[in-house]
C-alpha positions as CSV (number, residue, x, y, z in Angstrom):
1,M,-144.1,-64.1,54.7
2,K,-145.6,-64.4,58.2
3,P,-149.3,-64.7,58.9
4,S,-151.1,-61.7,60.2
5,A,-152.0,-61.2,63.8
6,H,-155.7,-61.9,62.9
7,L,-154.8,-65.2,61.3
8,E,-152.7,-66.2,64.4
9,S,-155.6,-65.4,66.7
10,V,-158.1,-67.3,64.5
11,W,-155.8,-70.3,64.5
12,L,-155.3,-70.2,68.3
13,N,-159.0,-69.8,68.9
14,S,-160.2,-72.0,66.1
15,A,-161.1,-75.0,68.2
16,S,-164.0,-75.4,70.4
17,E,-165.1,-72.3,72.3
18,E,-166.1,-74.0,75.4
19,P,-163.7,-73.7,78.4
20,R,-161.1,-76.5,78.5
21,Q,-158.9,-77.8,81.3
22,L,-155.2,-77.4,81.2
23,H,-153.2,-80.5,80.4
24,P,-149.8,-81.5,81.7
25,S,-146.9,-80.8,79.5
26,V,-143.1,-81.2,79.6
27,H,-142.6,-77.8,81.0
28,H,-145.8,-77.7,83.1
29,P,-146.3,-81.2,84.6
30,N,-149.0,-79.9,86.8
31,G,-151.1,-78.6,83.9
32,G,-150.4,-75.5,81.8
33,A,-151.1,-76.3,78.2
34,Q,-154.4,-76.1,76.3
35,H,-155.2,-78.8,73.8
36,R,-156.6,-77.4,70.5
37,F,-157.6,-80.9,69.3
38,D,-159.7,-83.2,71.4
39,E,-158.8,-86.7,70.3
40,G,-161.6,-88.5,72.0
41,V,-164.4,-86.1,70.9
42,V,-163.2,-86.0,67.3
43,C,-162.8,-89.7,67.1
44,E,-166.3,-90.2,68.4
45,L,-167.8,-87.7,66.0
46,V,-166.0,-89.4,63.0
47,L,-167.4,-92.8,64.0
48,K,-170.9,-91.4,64.3
49,W,-170.6,-89.7,60.9
50,Q,-169.4,-92.9,59.3
51,D,-172.7,-94.6,60.4
52,S,-175.1,-91.8,59.7
53,S,-173.5,-89.3,57.3
54,E,-175.3,-86.4,58.9
55,P,-174.2,-83.0,57.6
56,E,-174.2,-81.5,61.1
57,L,-171.6,-84.0,62.2
58,I,-169.2,-83.3,59.4
59,E,-169.5,-79.6,60.0
60,E,-168.5,-80.1,63.6
61,I,-165.7,-82.4,62.7
62,M,-164.2,-79.9,60.3
63,R,-164.5,-77.1,62.9
64,R,-162.6,-79.2,65.4
65,C,-160.0,-80.4,62.8
66,E,-159.2,-76.9,61.6
67,P,-156.4,-76.3,64.1
68,V,-154.6,-79.4,62.7
69,L,-155.1,-78.3,59.1
70,T,-154.1,-74.7,59.7
71,G,-151.1,-75.8,61.8
72,T,-149.9,-78.1,59.0
73,I,-150.0,-75.4,56.4
74,L,-148.2,-72.9,58.6
75,T,-145.4,-75.4,59.7
76,R,-144.8,-76.9,56.3
77,G,-145.2,-74.0,53.9
78,G,-145.7,-70.8,55.8
79,Y,-148.4,-68.3,55.1
80,S,-149.2,-67.5,51.4
81,A,-151.7,-65.2,49.6
82,D,-153.9,-68.2,48.8
83,F,-154.0,-69.5,52.4
84,D,-157.8,-69.7,52.5
85,E,-157.9,-71.6,49.2
86,V,-155.3,-74.1,50.4
87,L,-157.2,-74.6,53.6
88,N,-160.4,-75.2,51.8
89,S,-158.7,-77.8,49.6
90,L,-157.5,-79.6,52.7
91,R,-161.1,-79.6,54.1
92,I,-162.4,-81.2,51.0
93,R,-159.7,-83.9,50.9
94,L,-160.2,-84.7,54.5
95,W,-164.0,-85.0,54.0
96,R,-163.4,-87.4,51.1
97,R,-161.1,-89.6,53.2
98,L,-162.8,-89.7,56.6
99,S,-164.8,-92.8,55.6
100,K,-161.5,-94.7,55.5
101,F,-160.6,-93.9,59.1
102,D,-160.1,-97.0,61.3
103,P,-159.6,-96.3,65.1
104,S,-157.9,-99.7,65.4
105,R,-155.0,-98.6,63.2
106,G,-154.2,-95.3,64.8
107,R,-155.3,-92.0,66.3
108,I,-157.6,-89.6,64.5
109,F,-155.0,-86.9,65.0
110,T,-152.4,-88.9,63.1
111,F,-155.0,-89.6,60.4
112,V,-155.9,-85.9,59.9
113,S,-152.2,-84.9,60.0
114,L,-151.3,-87.5,57.3
115,V,-154.1,-86.5,55.1
116,A,-153.2,-82.8,55.4
117,G,-149.5,-83.4,54.8
118,R,-150.0,-85.6,51.7
119,S,-152.6,-83.2,50.3
120,L,-150.2,-80.3,50.6
121,I,-147.5,-82.2,48.7
122,E,-149.9,-83.0,45.9
123,I,-151.1,-79.4,45.7
124,W,-147.6,-77.9,45.6
125,S,-146.3,-80.5,43.2
126,R,-149.2,-79.8,40.8
127,R,-148.6,-76.1,41.0
128,N,-144.9,-76.4,40.4
129,L,-145.5,-78.5,37.4
130,Q,-148.0,-76.0,36.1
131,A,-145.6,-73.1,36.7
132,R,-142.9,-74.9,34.7
133,R,-145.3,-75.6,31.8
134,Y,-147.0,-72.2,31.8
135,P,-144.7,-69.6,33.2
136,E,-146.3,-66.3,34.2
137,T,-145.4,-63.4,32.0
138,D,-146.8,-60.2,30.7
139,I,-149.7,-60.7,28.3
140,S,-148.2,-58.4,25.7
141,V,-145.5,-61.0,24.8
142,L,-148.2,-63.4,23.6
143,E,-148.2,-61.4,20.4
144,S,-144.6,-62.5,19.8
145,I,-143.7,-66.0,18.5
146,R,-140.2,-65.8,19.9
147,H,-141.6,-65.7,23.4
148,S,-144.0,-68.5,23.0
149,S,-143.5,-71.6,25.2
150,W,-145.5,-73.8,22.9
151,S,-142.8,-75.9,21.2
152,R,-145.2,-77.4,18.6
153,I,-145.4,-74.2,16.4
154,S,-144.5,-75.3,12.9
155,P,-142.2,-73.4,10.5
156,V,-145.2,-72.9,8.3
157,E,-147.2,-71.3,11.1
158,A,-144.2,-69.1,12.1
159,L,-143.9,-67.8,8.5
160,E,-147.6,-67.2,8.3
161,D,-147.3,-65.0,11.4
162,V,-144.4,-63.1,9.8
163,R,-146.4,-62.6,6.6
164,H,-149.4,-61.3,8.6
165,R,-147.2,-58.8,10.3
166,I,-145.7,-57.6,7.1
167,M,-149.1,-57.1,5.5
168,Q,-149.8,-54.6,8.3
169,V,-146.9,-52.4,7.1
170,R,-147.6,-48.6,7.1
171,T,-146.7,-46.0,4.5
172,T,-146.4,-42.2,4.3
173,C,-147.0,-42.2,0.5
174,V,-150.2,-40.6,-0.7
175,D,-149.9,-40.9,-4.5
176,E,-152.0,-43.8,-5.7
177,H,-149.5,-44.8,-8.4
178,E,-146.7,-45.0,-5.8
179,L,-148.9,-46.9,-3.4
180,S,-149.5,-49.5,-6.1
181,S,-145.8,-49.8,-6.7
182,Q,-145.2,-50.1,-3.0
183,R,-147.7,-52.9,-2.6
184,W,-146.2,-54.7,-5.6
185,L,-142.7,-54.3,-4.0
186,V,-143.9,-55.9,-0.7
187,R,-145.5,-58.8,-2.4
188,G,-142.4,-59.3,-4.6
189,L,-140.1,-59.3,-1.6
190,L,-142.3,-61.8,0.2
191,D,-142.3,-64.1,-2.9
192,A,-138.5,-63.8,-3.2
193,E,-138.1,-64.3,0.6
194,F,-136.3,-60.9,0.8
195,K,-133.3,-62.3,-1.1
196,L,-133.4,-59.5,-3.7
197,R,-130.7,-56.9,-3.3
198,R,-131.6,-53.2,-3.0
199,H,-130.7,-52.2,-6.5
200,Q,-132.5,-55.2,-8.0
201,A,-135.8,-54.5,-6.2
202,S,-135.7,-50.7,-6.9
203,D,-134.7,-51.1,-10.5
204,S,-137.6,-53.5,-11.0
205,M,-140.0,-50.9,-9.6
206,S,-138.6,-48.4,-12.1
207,L,-139.2,-50.7,-15.0
208,V,-142.7,-51.9,-14.0
209,Y,-144.1,-48.6,-12.8
210,N,-142.0,-46.1,-14.7
211,L,-140.6,-44.4,-11.6
212,H,-137.5,-42.4,-11.5
213,P,-134.6,-44.6,-10.2
214,R,-134.0,-42.1,-7.4
215,R,-137.6,-42.2,-6.3
216,S,-137.9,-45.9,-6.6
217,R,-134.9,-46.4,-4.3
218,T,-136.4,-44.0,-1.8
219,I,-139.7,-45.9,-1.8
220,H,-137.8,-49.1,-1.4
221,D,-135.8,-47.9,1.6
222,Q,-139.0,-46.4,3.3
223,T,-140.8,-49.7,2.7
224,M,-137.9,-51.8,4.1
225,L,-137.8,-49.5,7.2
226,E,-141.5,-50.1,7.9
227,V,-141.2,-53.8,7.3
228,R,-138.3,-54.1,9.8
229,R,-140.3,-52.1,12.3
230,Q,-143.2,-54.5,12.0
231,L,-140.9,-57.4,12.8
232,L,-139.2,-56.0,15.9
233,D,-141.3,-58.2,18.1
234,V,-140.2,-61.4,16.5
235,V,-136.5,-60.7,16.0
236,K,-133.7,-60.1,18.4
237,V,-132.0,-56.8,17.8
238,P,-128.2,-57.3,18.2
239,A,-126.1,-54.9,20.3
240,I,-124.5,-52.5,17.8
241,T,-122.0,-49.8,18.7
242,R,-120.4,-47.0,16.8
243,R,-117.4,-49.2,16.0
244,D,-119.5,-51.8,14.4
245,L,-120.7,-49.4,11.6
246,I,-118.9,-49.7,8.3
247,G,-119.4,-48.1,4.9
248,T,-120.7,-44.6,4.0
249,R,-124.3,-45.4,5.2
250,G,-123.0,-46.8,8.5
251,H,-120.8,-43.8,9.2
252,A,-123.7,-41.5,8.6
253,L,-125.5,-43.0,11.5
254,A,-122.5,-42.7,13.9
255,K,-123.4,-39.1,14.8
256,Y,-126.5,-40.4,16.6
257,S,-124.6,-42.6,19.0
258,D,-124.2,-39.6,21.4
259,Q,-127.9,-38.7,21.2
260,L,-129.4,-42.1,21.9
261,S,-129.2,-44.8,24.5
262,A,-127.2,-47.9,23.7
263,Q,-130.5,-49.8,23.1
264,D,-132.1,-47.2,20.9
265,F,-128.8,-46.8,18.9
266,S,-128.7,-50.5,18.2
267,K,-132.4,-50.4,17.2
268,L,-131.6,-47.5,14.8
269,A,-128.6,-49.3,13.2
270,Y,-130.7,-52.4,12.8
271,L,-133.6,-50.5,11.1
272,M,-131.3,-48.5,8.8
273,K,-128.9,-51.2,7.7
274,N,-128.1,-50.7,4.0
275,L,-130.7,-48.0,3.7
276,A,-130.0,-44.4,2.6
277,P,-129.7,-42.0,5.6
278,A,-131.6,-39.5,3.5
279,I,-134.9,-41.1,4.6
280,I,-134.4,-39.6,8.0
281,P,-136.4,-36.4,7.7
282,R,-134.1,-34.2,9.9
283,P,-131.2,-35.1,12.3
284,E,-133.3,-34.0,15.3
285,R,-136.3,-36.2,14.2
286,V,-134.6,-39.6,14.4
287,D,-137.4,-40.5,16.8
288,L,-139.6,-41.0,13.7
289,I,-137.3,-43.8,12.5
290,L,-137.4,-45.5,15.9
291,G,-141.1,-45.1,16.7
292,G,-142.8,-44.6,13.3
293,F,-144.4,-41.7,11.5
294,P,-147.6,-40.5,13.2
295,N,-149.3,-39.8,9.8
296,A,-148.5,-43.2,8.3
297,Q,-151.4,-45.3,7.0
298,L,-151.9,-49.0,6.4
299,L,-150.5,-49.9,3.0
300,F,-152.9,-52.9,2.6
301,K,-155.8,-51.3,4.4
302,E,-158.5,-52.5,2.0
303,Q,-157.2,-56.1,1.9
304,L,-157.1,-56.3,5.7
305,N,-160.6,-55.0,5.9
306,N,-161.8,-57.6,3.4
307,D,-160.0,-60.4,5.3
308,A,-161.7,-59.2,8.6
């Protein structure tokens, strides 16, 4: 990125505004170049400031040194959006180091250039280190543990986050008896670490809550669908194609491969794995499986309110 014309004009005219004589140069031995940094004047001002520490002197020194600071930034790093911030940092660092200037050891121009150059290296090194430690990203991914750059998250904390997400599962059930059975199912699956097979979990619901086996399996499948949807942010959905589907349930999903994008079809196959396709309301409303049912309510609404 190149500096704007305004910045270039400011840099060219940033030195003293009084008329200056033309100095000899390689291409103009008779005089044709303007010096934007007056070595003698700046050196004298610095020595005076070292003795008196007058604020007016440091202001004049900074004004006369600005062409050197600006030129160092432009030649070493180019123009950036935070140009003014970097320039101000160089001013502060130069002010802190001017007391160490010794005219017997070199020119003030060399001193200012070295301070500016080393300061730039320190600034960019610190920024590069910070960029590696804290990469910039969209704030929404902070809700997902798998995107976290903090390597000290313990397994216990990760499991607690998963449990918290599952407790925010939604349901379309309205019957209080079925809602109780659904809450019991979620807690039981959590305690069993989701190792129970489909028929084991649904048959347990039938025994404990006296539900018809067909209804208990429907509630089980609807619950598992919602749990998986809650965990989409913390799992990596594998790429699934039509050829990967096996079994009666898998083949029932194959007809949606032509209706959905590859990403949405993989998501559908992941959400519906080992679940009955009958929980899809209608073939044309597969979007409810992918995005959720608009009339679904929090299953553990009262518990979440008490925790809050």
